[in-house]
MDAnalysis code that builds the backbone (N, CA, C; Angstrom):
import MDAnalysis as mda
import numpy as np

u = mda.Universe.empty(750, n_residues=250, atom_resindex=np.repeat(np.arange(250), 3), trajectory=True)
u.add_TopologyAttr("name", ["N", "CA", "C"] * 250)
u.add_TopologyAttr("resid", np.arange(1, 251))
u.add_TopologyAttr("resname", ["MET", "TRP", "LYS", "ARG", "GLN", "LEU", "ASP", "ALA", "VAL", "LEU", "ILE", "ASP", "ASP", "GLU", "VAL", "ASN", "SER", "LEU", "GLN", "LEU", "LEU", "GLU", "LYS", "LEU", "ILE", "SER", "LEU", "ASN", "GLU", "ASN", "VAL", "ARG", "VAL", "THR", "GLY", "THR", "GLU", "SER", "ASP", "PRO", "ASP", "LYS", "ALA", "THR", "ASP", "LEU", "ILE", "ILE", "SER", "ALA", "LYS", "PRO", "ASP", "ILE", "VAL", "PHE", "LEU", "ASP", "VAL", "LYS", "MET", "PRO", "GLY", "SER", "ASP", "GLY", "PHE", "GLU", "VAL", "LEU", "ASP", "LYS", "VAL", "TYR", "LYS", "ARG", "GLY", "LEU", "GLN", "ILE", "PRO", "TYR", "ILE", "VAL", "PHE", "THR", "THR", "ALA", "PHE", "ASP", "GLU", "PHE", "ALA", "LEU", "ARG", "ALA", "PHE", "GLU", "TYR", "ALA", "ALA", "PHE", "ASP", "TYR", "LEU", "LEU", "LYS", "PRO", "VAL", "ASP", "PRO", "ASP", "ARG", "LEU", "ALA", "LYS", "THR", "ILE", "GLU", "ARG", "CYS", "TYR", "ASN", "ALA", "ARG", "SER", "ASN", "GLY", "TYR", "ALA", "GLN", "LYS", "THR", "ARG", "GLU", "LEU", "LEU", "GLY", "LEU", "GLN", "GLY", "LYS", "LEU", "ILE", "TYR", "LYS", "THR", "SER", "SER", "GLY", "ILE", "LEU", "ILE", "ILE", "ASP", "PRO", "SER", "GLU", "ILE", "ALA", "CYS", "VAL", "GLU", "ALA", "ASP", "GLY", "ASN", "TYR", "CYS", "ILE", "ILE", "LYS", "PHE", "ARG", "ASN", "GLY", "LYS", "THR", "GLU", "VAL", "VAL", "THR", "SER", "GLN", "LEU", "GLY", "LYS", "ILE", "GLU", "GLU", "GLN", "LEU", "PRO", "ALA", "ASP", "LYS", "PHE", "TYR", "ARG", "ILE", "SER", "ARG", "ALA", "PHE", "ILE", "ILE", "ASN", "ILE", "THR", "LEU", "LEU", "LYS", "LYS", "ILE", "VAL", "SER", "LYS", "LYS", "ARG", "GLU", "CYS", "ILE", "LEU", "GLN", "SER", "ASP", "GLU", "THR", "GLU", "PHE", "ARG", "CYS", "GLU", "ILE", "SER", "GLN", "GLY", "ASN", "ILE", "LYS", "GLU", "LEU", "LEU", "ALA", "LEU", "LEU", "ASN", "ARG", "LYS", "ILE"])
u.atoms.positions = np.array([
    [0.854, -1.200, 0.000],
    [0.000, 0.000, 0.000],
    [0.885, 1.244, 0.000],
    [0.553, 2.212, -0.823],
    [1.341, 3.439, -0.918],
    [1.132, 4.278, 0.330],
    [2.200, 4.853, 0.818],
    [2.126, 5.741, 1.971],
    [2.778, 7.066, 1.610],
    [2.190, 8.149, 2.066],
    [2.741, 9.459, 1.762],
    [4.080, 9.646, 2.473],
    [4.800, 10.662, 2.017],
    [6.073, 10.980, 2.651],
    [5.864, 11.429, 4.101],
    [6.884, 11.224, 4.891],
    [6.899, 11.776, 6.236],
    [7.210, 13.270, 6.153],
    [6.484, 14.073, 6.899],
    [6.797, 15.497, 7.005],
    [7.744, 15.690, 8.182],
    [8.859, 16.362, 7.935],
    [9.880, 16.518, 8.968],
    [10.167, 17.983, 9.259],
    [10.405, 18.267, 10.539],
    [10.867, 19.575, 10.991],
    [12.239, 19.383, 11.629],
    [13.170, 20.282, 11.328],
    [14.536, 20.177, 11.826],
    [14.836, 21.352, 12.749],
    [15.350, 21.056, 13.942],
    [15.683, 22.097, 14.913],
    [17.144, 21.933, 15.330],
    [17.945, 22.956, 15.069],
    [19.361, 22.925, 15.456],
    [19.880, 24.354, 15.473],
    [20.525, 24.746, 16.567],
    [21.007, 26.132, 16.657],
    [22.252, 26.371, 15.813],
    [22.920, 25.291, 15.379],
    [24.095, 25.436, 14.518],
    [23.632, 25.412, 13.064],
    [23.730, 26.537, 12.412],
    [23.193, 26.673, 11.052],
    [23.839, 25.685, 10.088],
    [25.140, 25.489, 10.196],
    [25.831, 24.556, 9.299],
    [25.310, 23.134, 9.477],
    [25.121, 22.723, 10.718],
    [24.583, 21.390, 10.989],
    [23.166, 21.261, 10.461],
    [22.392, 22.330, 10.620],
    [21.006, 22.332, 10.141],
    [20.955, 22.181, 8.624],
    [21.797, 22.911, 7.928],
    [21.814, 22.848, 6.464],
    [22.290, 21.491, 5.967],
    [23.290, 20.925, 6.647],
    [23.793, 19.609, 6.253],
    [22.723, 18.546, 6.442],
    [22.034, 18.592, 7.590],
    [20.984, 17.612, 7.851],
    [19.864, 17.739, 6.827],
    [19.488, 18.966, 6.495],
    [18.439, 19.170, 5.502],
    [18.861, 18.605, 4.144],
    [20.115, 18.801, 3.800],
    [20.623, 18.285, 2.530],
    [20.585, 16.760, 2.495],
    [20.993, 16.134, 3.590],
    [20.997, 14.670, 3.656],
    [19.575, 14.119, 3.585],
    [18.656, 14.760, 4.280],
    [17.272, 14.290, 4.287],
    [16.626, 14.460, 2.921],
    [17.005, 15.507, 2.207],
    [16.426, 15.763, 0.882],
    [16.752, 14.659, -0.120],
    [17.765, 13.845, 0.178],
    [18.146, 12.749, -0.707],
    [17.248, 11.528, -0.528],
    [16.398, 11.565, 0.492],
    [15.546, 10.412, 0.793],
    [14.126, 10.676, 0.305],
    [13.599, 9.794, -0.518],
    [12.288, 9.998, -1.136],
    [11.130, 9.784, -0.161],
    [11.401, 9.211, 1.002],
    [10.331, 8.914, 1.945],
    [10.049, 10.039, 2.939],
    [10.783, 11.128, 2.845],
    [10.594, 12.208, 3.795],
    [10.800, 13.549, 3.087],
    [10.069, 14.560, 3.558],
    [10.251, 15.907, 3.029],
    [10.353, 16.874, 4.208],
    [11.211, 17.850, 4.080],
    [11.407, 18.839, 5.133],
    [10.369, 19.951, 4.971],
    [9.547, 20.144, 5.976],
    [8.505, 21.165, 5.909],
    [8.806, 22.375, 6.797],
    [9.954, 22.337, 7.496],
    [10.319, 23.482, 8.315],
    [11.661, 23.286, 8.991],
    [12.418, 24.362, 9.141],
    [13.690, 24.325, 9.862],
    [13.747, 25.549, 10.778],
    [14.483, 25.409, 11.881],
    [14.616, 26.534, 12.805],
    [15.939, 26.423, 13.574],
    [16.685, 27.519, 13.605],
    [17.953, 27.554, 14.344],
    [17.815, 28.264, 15.692],
    [16.667, 28.911, 15.928],
    [16.426, 29.590, 17.200],
    [15.529, 28.702, 18.061],
    [16.079, 28.099, 19.138],
    [15.266, 27.190, 19.945],
    [14.046, 27.854, 20.575],
    [14.095, 29.164, 20.784],
    [12.951, 29.858, 21.362],
    [11.780, 29.952, 20.387],
    [12.053, 29.760, 19.099],
    [10.994, 29.790, 18.084],
    [10.585, 28.376, 17.651],
    [11.295, 27.380, 18.176],
    [11.080, 25.998, 17.733],
    [9.687, 25.486, 18.077],
    [9.203, 25.833, 19.264],
    [7.897, 25.331, 19.692],
    [6.795, 25.783, 18.739],
    [6.790, 27.070, 18.408],
    [5.752, 27.592, 17.509],
    [5.820, 26.940, 16.130],
    [7.036, 26.689, 15.644],
    [7.183, 26.037, 14.343],
    [6.605, 24.624, 14.380],
    [6.950, 23.873, 15.415],
    [6.469, 22.494, 15.522],
    [4.952, 22.464, 15.639],
    [4.399, 23.376, 16.443],
    [2.942, 23.423, 16.622],
    [2.240, 23.729, 15.303],
    [2.784, 24.668, 14.545],
    [2.135, 25.072, 13.289],
    [2.318, 24.028, 12.184],
    [3.491, 23.384, 12.146],
    [3.780, 22.422, 11.073],
    [3.150, 21.056, 11.312],
    [2.973, 20.680, 12.592],
    [2.413, 19.362, 12.946],
    [3.103, 18.237, 12.169],
    [4.418, 18.118, 12.305],
    [5.161, 17.135, 11.513],
    [4.975, 15.700, 12.000],
    [5.338, 14.764, 11.136],
    [5.373, 13.354, 11.533],
    [6.619, 13.066, 12.357],
    [7.699, 13.763, 12.019],
    [8.978, 13.497, 12.656],
    [9.704, 14.818, 12.921],
    [10.323, 14.907, 14.088],
    [11.122, 16.078, 14.438],
    [12.553, 15.623, 14.699],
    [13.490, 16.210, 13.963],
    [14.908, 16.016, 14.231],
    [15.325, 17.166, 15.145],
    [15.702, 16.845, 16.358],
    [15.838, 17.866, 17.395],
    [17.207, 17.801, 18.068],
    [17.943, 18.904, 17.966],
    [19.223, 18.999, 18.669],
    [18.952, 19.051, 20.177],
    [19.849, 18.466, 20.959],
    [19.647, 18.437, 22.405],
    [20.197, 19.689, 23.064],
    [21.471, 19.950, 22.853],
    [22.144, 21.023, 23.586],
    [22.113, 22.303, 22.768],
    [21.224, 23.224, 23.182],
    [21.076, 24.509, 22.509],
    [20.998, 25.609, 23.556],
    [21.396, 26.815, 23.224],
    [21.279, 27.917, 24.176],
    [19.818, 28.295, 24.397],
    [19.518, 28.804, 25.585],
    [18.131, 29.154, 25.880],
    [17.349, 27.923, 26.258],
    [16.568, 27.384, 25.343],
    [15.788, 26.170, 25.582],
    [16.471, 24.984, 24.918],
    [16.829, 23.962, 25.705],
    [17.421, 22.778, 25.083],
    [16.313, 21.931, 24.455],
    [16.711, 20.845, 23.800],
    [15.741, 20.033, 23.085],
    [14.641, 19.475, 23.968],
    [14.988, 19.094, 25.187],
    [13.987, 18.545, 26.098],
    [12.983, 19.614, 26.529],
    [13.466, 20.821, 26.746],
    [12.568, 21.921, 27.119],
    [11.636, 22.270, 25.973],
    [12.145, 22.204, 24.743],
    [11.291, 22.446, 23.576],
    [10.157, 21.423, 23.538],
    [10.499, 20.159, 23.762],
    [9.475, 19.108, 23.766],
    [8.465, 19.306, 24.882],
    [8.949, 19.671, 26.068],
    [8.041, 19.906, 27.184],
    [7.007, 20.972, 26.822],
    [7.457, 22.035, 26.164],
    [6.548, 23.123, 25.778],
    [5.544, 22.649, 24.722],
    [6.023, 21.836, 23.789],
    [5.138, 21.311, 22.744],
    [4.052, 20.423, 23.360],
    [4.471, 19.507, 24.243],
    [3.514, 18.595, 24.863],
    [2.532, 19.341, 25.764],
    [3.026, 20.389, 26.429],
    [2.150, 21.163, 27.307],
    [1.046, 21.838, 26.510],
    [1.334, 22.141, 25.241],
    [0.332, 22.779, 24.384],
    [-0.536, 21.760, 23.646],
    [-0.354, 20.485, 23.959],
    [-1.287, 19.460, 23.504],
    [-0.964, 18.755, 22.208],
    [0.188, 19.066, 21.588],
    [0.526, 18.398, 20.335],
    [1.359, 17.157, 20.613],
    [0.977, 16.045, 20.000],
    [1.745, 14.812, 20.128],
    [2.488, 14.552, 18.818],
    [3.774, 14.294, 18.922],
    [4.617, 14.073, 17.746],
    [4.888, 12.583, 17.611],
    [4.529, 11.981, 16.481],
    [4.735, 10.536, 16.325],
    [6.179, 10.084, 16.518],
    [7.146, 10.810, 15.927],
    [8.535, 10.358, 15.969],
    [9.470, 11.503, 16.347],
    [10.280, 11.287, 17.377],
    [11.297, 12.240, 17.794],
    [12.661, 11.603, 17.568],
    [13.520, 12.284, 16.833],
    [14.895, 11.826, 16.632],
    [15.821, 12.918, 17.159],
    [16.528, 12.628, 18.237],
    [17.461, 13.594, 18.792],
    [18.785, 13.537, 18.029],
    [19.358, 14.712, 17.817],
    [20.674, 14.790, 17.178],
    [21.581, 15.605, 18.088],
    [22.743, 15.089, 18.396],
    [23.638, 15.792, 19.305],
    [25.055, 15.249, 19.209],
    [25.997, 16.074, 19.633],
    [27.398, 15.647, 19.664],
    [27.752, 15.051, 21.022],
    [26.774, 14.991, 21.926],
    [27.039, 14.560, 23.297],
    [26.244, 13.302, 23.623],
    [26.916, 12.170, 23.755],
    [26.204, 10.915, 23.965],
    [25.667, 10.741, 25.377],
    [26.031, 11.638, 26.323],
    [25.531, 11.482, 27.695],
    [24.047, 11.786, 27.823],
    [23.432, 12.340, 26.764],
    [22.009, 12.653, 26.816],
    [21.142, 11.485, 26.338],
    [21.760, 10.384, 25.978],
    [21.007, 9.280, 25.374],
    [19.927, 8.733, 26.300],
    [20.260, 8.510, 27.586],
    [19.281, 7.946, 28.515],
    [18.068, 8.852, 28.638],
    [18.323, 10.136, 28.812],
    [17.205, 11.064, 28.968],
    [16.368, 11.132, 27.700],
    [17.021, 11.014, 26.540],
    [16.289, 11.044, 25.278],
    [15.264, 9.919, 25.212],
    [15.650, 8.752, 25.671],
    [14.728, 7.626, 25.590],
    [13.661, 7.674, 26.676],
    [13.880, 8.484, 27.721],
    [12.820, 8.743, 28.684],
    [11.695, 9.524, 28.008],
    [12.036, 10.255, 26.974],
    [11.048, 11.009, 26.205],
    [10.491, 10.171, 25.050],
    [10.697, 8.861, 25.122],
    [10.230, 7.938, 24.082],
    [10.768, 8.312, 22.714],
    [12.031, 8.704, 22.680],
    [12.647, 9.050, 21.399],
    [12.666, 7.835, 20.480],
    [12.396, 8.079, 19.215],
    [12.444, 6.988, 18.242],
    [13.884, 6.602, 17.955],
    [14.779, 7.596, 17.940],
    [16.194, 7.318, 17.706],
    [17.037, 8.465, 18.238],
    [18.349, 8.244, 18.239],
    [19.312, 9.176, 18.819],
    [20.548, 9.148, 17.935],
    [20.786, 10.238, 17.209],
    [21.877, 10.281, 16.245],
    [22.991, 11.198, 16.739],
    [24.213, 10.696, 16.702],
    [25.354, 11.504, 17.101],
    [25.882, 12.304, 15.914],
    [26.276, 13.547, 16.182],
    [26.901, 14.379, 15.154],
    [28.396, 14.074, 15.086],
    [28.982, 14.213, 13.911],
    [28.303, 14.477, 12.627],
    [27.450, 13.284, 12.209],
    [26.256, 13.577, 11.730],
    [25.297, 12.523, 11.395],
    [25.811, 11.696, 10.226],
    [25.827, 10.392, 10.422],
    [26.254, 9.474, 9.365],
    [25.104, 9.289, 8.369],
    [25.324, 9.511, 7.072],
    [24.236, 9.413, 6.084],
    [23.536, 8.055, 6.077],
    [24.308, 6.966, 6.202],
    [23.705, 5.634, 6.204],
    [22.855, 5.414, 7.445],
    [23.351, 5.878, 8.563],
    [22.600, 5.749, 9.822],
    [21.317, 6.554, 9.750],
    [21.378, 7.734, 9.170],
    [20.195, 8.571, 9.001],
    [19.178, 7.897, 8.094],
    [19.653, 7.325, 7.003],
    [18.756, 6.653, 6.052],
    [18.019, 5.497, 6.724],
    [18.723, 4.754, 7.581],
    [18.097, 3.630, 8.288],
    [17.045, 4.134, 9.276],
    [17.335, 5.248, 9.931],
    [16.369, 5.824, 10.870],
    [15.095, 6.253, 10.149],
    [15.258, 6.921, 9.012],
    [14.094, 7.361, 8.240],
    [13.292, 6.155, 7.755],
    [13.984, 5.123, 7.300],
    [13.297, 3.915, 6.831],
    [12.491, 3.278, 7.952],
    [13.076, 3.237, 9.150],
    [12.376, 2.665, 10.299],
    [11.144, 3.488, 10.654],
    [11.265, 4.800, 10.611],
    [10.119, 5.669, 10.880],
    [9.015, 5.447, 9.851],
    [9.432, 5.389, 8.600],
    [8.480, 5.232, 7.501],
    [7.719, 3.906, 7.610],
    [8.465, 2.839, 7.899],
    [7.840, 1.512, 8.023],
    [7.022, 1.383, 9.294],
    [7.474, 2.048, 10.357],
    [6.787, 1.927, 11.649],
    [5.396, 2.533, 11.617],
    [5.194, 3.481, 10.712],
    [3.890, 4.141, 10.651],
    [2.778, 3.140, 10.366],
    [3.082, 2.076, 9.654],
    [2.063, 1.105, 9.283],
    [1.777, 0.084, 10.377],
    [2.645, 0.017, 11.409],
    [2.405, -0.996, 12.448],
    [2.006, -0.387, 13.788],
    [1.596, 0.886, 13.750],
    [1.051, 1.495, 14.955],
    [2.074, 1.980, 15.952],
    [3.311, 2.177, 15.533],
    [4.343, 2.620, 16.481],
    [3.986, 3.965, 17.102],
    [3.485, 4.880, 16.313],
    [3.185, 6.212, 16.845],
    [2.151, 6.142, 17.960],
    [1.124, 5.304, 17.761],
    [0.114, 5.157, 18.804],
    [0.717, 4.536, 20.055],
    [1.592, 3.544, 19.872],
    [2.246, 2.927, 21.025],
    [3.120, 3.930, 21.764],
    [3.768, 4.814, 21.009],
    [4.601, 5.839, 21.631],
    [3.759, 6.774, 22.476],
    [2.623, 7.188, 21.942],
    [1.748, 8.080, 22.699],
    [1.270, 7.403, 23.980],
    [0.937, 6.107, 23.886],
    [0.478, 5.390, 25.056],
    [1.606, 5.225, 26.069],
    [2.815, 4.945, 25.579],
    [3.970, 4.773, 26.460],
    [4.246, 6.042, 27.243],
    [4.205, 7.155, 26.576],
    [4.480, 8.425, 27.243],
    [3.320, 8.875, 28.138],
    [2.154, 8.303, 27.919],
    [0.997, 8.781, 28.644],
    [0.707, 10.222, 28.281],
    [0.738, 10.503, 26.986],
    [0.669, 11.895, 26.543],
    [-0.741, 12.467, 26.608],
    [-1.368, 12.227, 27.717],
    [-2.623, 12.901, 28.001],
    [-2.347, 13.925, 29.093],
    [-1.263, 14.675, 28.931],
    [-0.910, 15.697, 29.897],
    [-0.076, 15.216, 31.058],
    [0.414, 13.978, 31.004],
    [1.220, 13.468, 32.100],
    [2.662, 13.958, 32.006],
    [3.343, 13.979, 33.150],
    [4.712, 14.466, 33.252],
    [5.641, 13.336, 33.649],
    [6.895, 13.434, 33.205],
    [7.879, 12.385, 33.482],
    [9.077, 13.004, 34.193],
    [9.464, 12.396, 35.326],
    [10.605, 12.893, 36.089],
    [11.498, 11.729, 36.511],
    [12.771, 12.062, 36.721],
    [13.714, 11.081, 37.240],
    [13.740, 11.160, 38.760],
    [13.836, 10.000, 39.399],
    [14.027, 9.916, 40.837],
    [15.296, 9.108, 41.095],
    [15.660, 8.948, 42.347],
    [16.865, 8.176, 42.676],
    [16.698, 6.702, 42.351],
    [15.446, 6.250, 42.222],
    [15.202, 4.830, 41.977],
    [14.705, 4.512, 40.573],
    [14.405, 5.549, 39.776],
    [13.915, 5.268, 38.419],
    [13.170, 6.437, 37.815],
    [12.097, 6.130, 37.094],
    [11.314, 7.122, 36.367],
    [9.923, 7.222, 36.982],
    [9.454, 8.454, 37.156],
    [8.142, 8.710, 37.747],
    [7.246, 9.364, 36.706],
    [6.084, 8.779, 36.462],
    [5.100, 9.324, 35.527],
    [3.923, 9.847, 36.344],
    [3.617, 11.134, 36.171],
    [2.653, 11.804, 37.045],
    [1.531, 12.458, 36.241],
    [0.319, 12.278, 36.723],
    [-0.804, 13.079, 36.254],
    [-0.835, 14.330, 37.129],
    [-0.737, 15.541, 36.543],
    [-0.705, 16.768, 37.353],
    [-1.850, 16.882, 38.352],
    [-2.999, 16.311, 38.024],
    [-4.148, 16.420, 38.924],
    [-3.922, 15.696, 40.241],
    [-2.917, 14.802, 40.287],
    [-2.613, 14.062, 41.511],
    [-1.765, 14.875, 42.473],
    [-1.206, 16.008, 42.003],
    [-0.268, 16.793, 42.795],
    [-1.006, 17.806, 43.664],
    [-0.629, 17.864, 44.954],
    [-1.156, 18.899, 45.848],
    [-0.244, 20.116, 45.841],
    [1.054, 19.876, 45.992],
    [2.012, 20.977, 45.985],
    [3.400, 20.441, 45.684],
    [4.306, 21.347, 45.344],
    [5.688, 20.993, 45.053],
    [6.583, 21.921, 45.853],
    [7.564, 21.334, 46.549],
    [8.473, 22.119, 47.386],
    [9.900, 22.003, 46.875],
    [10.577, 23.136, 46.741],
    [11.967, 23.131, 46.292],
    [12.873, 22.596, 47.389],
    [13.891, 21.843, 46.965],
    [14.886, 21.308, 47.894],
    [16.237, 21.328, 47.189],
    [16.829, 22.516, 47.106],
    [18.087, 22.664, 46.382],
    [17.879, 22.421, 44.899],
    [18.654, 21.504, 44.317],
    [18.509, 21.150, 42.907],
    [17.448, 20.073, 42.689],
    [16.754, 19.716, 43.733],
    [15.703, 18.704, 43.664],
    [14.367, 19.347, 44.026],
    [13.304, 18.568, 43.910],
    [11.989, 19.018, 44.350],
    [11.269, 17.860, 45.031],
    [10.469, 18.215, 46.032],
    [9.628, 17.231, 46.702],
    [8.210, 17.410, 46.186],
    [7.714, 16.409, 45.500],
    [6.333, 16.452, 45.011],
    [5.446, 15.800, 46.057],
    [4.455, 16.553, 46.520],
    [3.538, 16.051, 47.536],
    [2.183, 15.782, 46.876],
    [1.761, 14.530, 46.966],
    [0.550, 14.114, 46.276],
    [-0.681, 14.296, 47.157],
    [-1.812, 14.342, 46.513],
    [-3.077, 14.556, 47.216],
    [-3.350, 13.477, 48.250],
    [-2.822, 12.266, 48.021],
    [-3.051, 11.163, 48.963],
    [-2.057, 11.161, 50.128],
    [-1.182, 12.188, 50.181],
    [-0.242, 12.293, 51.290],
    [1.133, 11.732, 51.010],
    [1.294, 11.006, 49.918],
    [2.600, 10.448, 49.577],
    [3.504, 11.531, 48.990],
    [4.807, 11.285, 49.022],
    [5.772, 12.244, 48.478],
    [6.789, 11.517, 47.600],
    [7.369, 12.260, 46.668],
    [8.445, 11.761, 45.819],
    [9.458, 12.881, 45.625],
    [10.743, 12.537, 45.681],
    [11.805, 13.497, 45.398],
    [12.251, 13.292, 43.960],
    [12.214, 14.359, 43.165],
    [12.578, 14.264, 41.748],
    [13.773, 15.157, 41.453],
    [14.536, 14.763, 40.449],
    [15.749, 15.503, 40.078],
    [15.409, 16.580, 39.064],
    [14.624, 17.540, 39.505],
    [14.223, 18.656, 38.649],
    [14.051, 19.883, 39.523],
    [14.397, 21.066, 38.993],
    [14.271, 22.294, 39.765],
    [12.861, 22.850, 39.670],
    [12.499, 23.667, 40.664],
    [11.132, 24.159, 40.777],
    [10.714, 24.993, 39.562],
    [11.640, 25.782, 39.030],
    [11.316, 26.613, 37.879],
    [10.885, 25.801, 36.678],
    [11.547, 24.677, 36.448],
    [11.195, 23.831, 35.311],
    [9.841, 23.167, 35.522],
    [9.597, 22.699, 36.745],
    [8.308, 22.080, 37.043],
    [7.183, 23.099, 36.892],
    [7.441, 24.331, 37.287],
    [6.452, 25.401, 37.140],
    [6.041, 25.568, 35.677],
    [7.017, 25.499, 34.770],
    [6.719, 25.633, 33.345],
    [5.861, 24.496, 32.829],
    [5.996, 23.313, 33.422],
    [5.321, 22.124, 32.911],
    [3.907, 21.957, 33.445],
    [3.634, 22.519, 34.613],
    [2.324, 22.337, 35.221],
    [1.284, 23.266, 34.577],
    [0.030, 22.832, 34.492],
    [-1.026, 23.664, 33.898],
    [-1.176, 24.978, 34.661],
    [-1.044, 26.098, 33.961],
    [-1.065, 27.406, 34.603],
    [-2.428, 27.751, 35.200],
    [-3.493, 27.110, 34.718],
    [-4.823, 27.410, 35.254],
    [-5.130, 26.643, 36.534],
    [-4.249, 25.714, 36.913],
    [-4.480, 24.904, 38.110],
    [-3.387, 25.086, 39.166],
    [-2.227, 25.554, 38.760],
    [-1.102, 25.643, 39.692],
    [-0.543, 27.060, 39.718],
    [-0.067, 27.449, 40.906],
    [0.466, 28.801, 41.082],
    [1.677, 28.741, 42.010],
    [2.730, 29.448, 41.621],
    [3.929, 29.487, 42.462],
    [3.759, 30.587, 43.499],
    [3.643, 30.217, 44.758],
    [3.331, 31.177, 45.814],
    [4.579, 31.750, 46.482],
    [5.737, 31.151, 46.227],
    [6.989, 31.633, 46.810],
    [8.149, 31.021, 46.053],
    [9.352, 31.328, 46.477],
    [10.530, 30.733, 45.843],
    [10.581, 29.234, 46.094],
    [9.878, 28.770, 47.137],
    [10.001, 27.364, 47.540],
    [8.791, 26.509, 47.216],
    [7.617, 27.129, 46.897],
    [6.403, 26.322, 46.763],
    [5.586, 26.652, 45.519],
    [5.036, 25.595, 44.925],
    [3.971, 25.677, 43.925],
    [2.785, 24.931, 44.512],
    [1.587, 25.503, 44.403],
    [0.417, 24.827, 44.953],
    [-0.622, 24.556, 43.871],
    [-1.430, 23.541, 44.124],
    [-2.605, 23.246, 43.315],
    [-3.737, 24.117, 43.861],
    [-4.095, 25.175, 43.148],
    [-5.042, 26.148, 43.691],
    [-6.457, 25.579, 43.816],
    [-6.727, 24.448, 43.179],
    [-8.054, 23.838, 43.335],
    [-8.217, 23.235, 44.723],
    [-7.108, 23.063, 45.447],
    [-7.162, 22.493, 46.799],
    [-7.038, 23.557, 47.885],
    [-6.884, 24.816, 47.484],
    [-6.665, 25.888, 48.452],
    [-7.923, 26.125, 49.289],
    [-7.761, 26.032, 50.619],
    [-8.884, 26.232, 51.535],
    [-8.762, 27.513, 52.344],
    [-7.533, 27.963, 52.578],
    [-7.374, 29.128, 53.442],
    [-6.031, 29.787, 53.222],
    [-6.004, 31.119, 53.278],
    [-4.758, 31.875, 53.259],
    [-4.642, 32.585, 54.607],
    [-3.610, 32.240, 55.350],
    [-3.378, 32.849, 56.658],
    [-2.340, 33.950, 56.472],
    [-2.821, 35.180, 56.319],
    [-1.932, 36.296, 55.974],
    [-0.879, 36.549, 57.034],
    [-1.249, 36.503, 58.307],
    [-0.305, 36.800, 59.375],
    [0.854, 35.813, 59.407],
    [0.546, 34.562, 59.129],
    [1.594, 33.534, 59.129],
    [2.213, 33.352, 57.741],
    [1.666, 34.092, 56.748],
    [2.113, 33.932, 55.353],
    [2.085, 32.450, 54.966],
    [0.894, 31.896, 55.044],
    [0.740, 30.452, 54.857],
    [-0.524, 30.143, 54.061],
    [-0.399, 29.205, 53.129],
    [-1.549, 28.671, 52.404],
    [-1.854, 27.276, 52.949],
    [-3.120, 27.020, 53.173],
    [-3.537, 25.713, 53.659],
    [-4.337, 25.027, 52.557],
    [-3.889, 23.858, 52.157],
    [-4.559, 23.050, 51.139],
    [-5.216, 21.854, 51.816],
    [-6.317, 21.403, 51.259],
    [-7.003, 20.252, 51.829],
    [-7.395, 19.283, 50.723],
    [-7.009, 18.011, 50.891],
    [-7.402, 16.948, 49.966],
    [-7.906, 15.783, 50.789],
    [-9.224, 15.607, 50.816],
    [-9.842, 14.601, 51.689],
    [-9.391, 14.848, 53.123],
    [-8.681, 13.876, 53.728],
    [-8.251, 14.032, 55.111],
    [-6.835, 14.577, 55.239],
    [-6.185, 14.857, 54.115],
    [-4.788, 15.302, 54.139],
    [-4.700, 16.811, 54.006],
    [-3.955, 17.428, 54.928],
    [-3.776, 18.878, 54.916],
    [-2.332, 19.215, 54.565],
    [-2.152, 20.278, 53.795],
    [-0.823, 20.732, 53.398],
    [-0.690, 22.204, 53.771],
    [0.448, 22.564, 54.354],
    [0.716, 23.954, 54.714],
    [1.951, 24.422, 53.946],
    [1.789, 25.508, 53.210],
    [2.866, 25.988, 52.338],
    [3.098, 27.475, 52.580],
    [4.352, 27.853, 52.684],
    [4.700, 29.260, 52.907],
    [4.475, 30.073, 51.635],
    [3.816, 31.223, 51.796],
    [3.580, 32.131, 50.667],
    [4.289, 33.453, 50.946],
    [4.934, 34.009, 49.940],
    [5.605, 35.297, 50.110],
    [4.555, 36.397, 50.218],
    [4.877, 37.450, 50.966],
    [3.925, 38.533, 51.209],
    [3.441, 39.159, 49.901],
    [4.356, 39.350, 48.966],
    [3.984, 39.973, 47.702],
    [3.044, 39.142, 46.863],
    [3.030, 37.824, 47.086],
    [2.186, 36.949, 46.274],
    [0.789, 36.769, 46.842],
    [0.558, 37.230, 48.073],
    [-0.777, 37.061, 48.655],
    [-1.819, 37.827, 47.849],
    [-1.541, 39.115, 47.571],
    [-2.484, 39.922, 46.794],
    [-2.659, 39.370, 45.382],
    [-1.546, 38.922, 44.790],
    [-1.621, 38.389, 43.426],
    [-2.455, 37.120, 43.382],
    [-2.291, 36.258, 44.386],
    [-3.072, 35.025, 44.434],
    [-4.552, 35.337, 44.652],
    [-4.842, 36.280, 45.509],
    [-6.243, 36.668, 45.740],
    [-6.872, 37.220, 44.461],
    [-6.105, 38.033, 43.730],
    [-6.608, 38.585, 42.476],
    [-6.879, 37.458, 41.473],
    [-5.984, 36.475, 41.440],
    [-6.161, 35.329, 40.536],
    [-7.426, 34.571, 40.887],
    [-7.640, 34.331, 42.168],
    [-8.825, 33.604, 42.605],
    [-10.105, 34.385, 42.298],
    [-10.044, 35.700, 42.472],
    [-11.225, 36.524, 42.184],
    [-11.589, 36.480, 40.707],
    [-10.571, 36.383, 39.841],
    [-10.842, 36.295, 38.400],
    [-11.512, 34.979, 38.048],
    [-11.299, 33.963, 38.858],
    [-11.859, 32.642, 38.579],
    [-13.276, 32.485, 39.115],
    [-13.664, 33.420, 39.992],
    [-15.024, 33.336, 40.574],
    [-16.062, 33.815, 39.555],
])
C-alpha cells in the first residue's frame, strides 16, 4: 500500500549542521522537510504550526534545550509521532529515551545511519508505532521525572504541591505520599497547567483547586485533599496576586 512521505521539521542552533541535515534528508524519497529553525525559542511555535510526523531535534542549545522544547510542545497538547534527537554529546542518550525518542543520532550525522532511521520511521507508521509511543508516554498531559530509583510518571491532577529542595523538588501528592525528583522548581512550574497551579513563593507551587485558606499573618496557604492537609509558605507579595487570581476565577 502506498504511503505518503513523512513530514519533517529540523531544529538545530548550529546553522551549518542544520543545512547539512536538511541536505541529507532531501536525498531520501520517503521524507520531506517542511520546516527548519535555528532559534530554539521559536522551535515550539514552528512544531505546533507544522504538525510534523517526525522532528529532528538537537539536544544542547542555548536558551531552551531540546527537552525543554518538547516539554513546551507537549504542554500545548501536540503529540509528535517520531522524535529523533541529534547531538554531539552521547551522555544525553538515557534522557532522550525517557522522552520515548524513536532514535538518537550523534553528530556528525552518518548518512547511512540517518537513512536507516528514516526507513524505520516510515515503516513503523504502518504498524502502529506512533500510537504505542503516545500510550507509552501517557501523553494525556502526564509528566515524566527522574528519581533516585527510576522514572516517575505523574498526572498533574494528583499533585497537591511541590516544594523546592536545592537542585531537587519534593512532590507532595493529594493522597499524602511524596516523591523526590531531580528537577528544579522553575522547570516544574513551566510544565504544570497554569490554570491549576500557582507558584506562591521561591520554595512552593500549589494546586489552587485544593486551596482552603490563606493565613496572611503567618504567610501560609492551607490546602485540603480529603483528610490530608498541606501547609505551604507564601511570600507577602504573592498574597495579593493570588487573591486577584482567585477573584478572576469566581
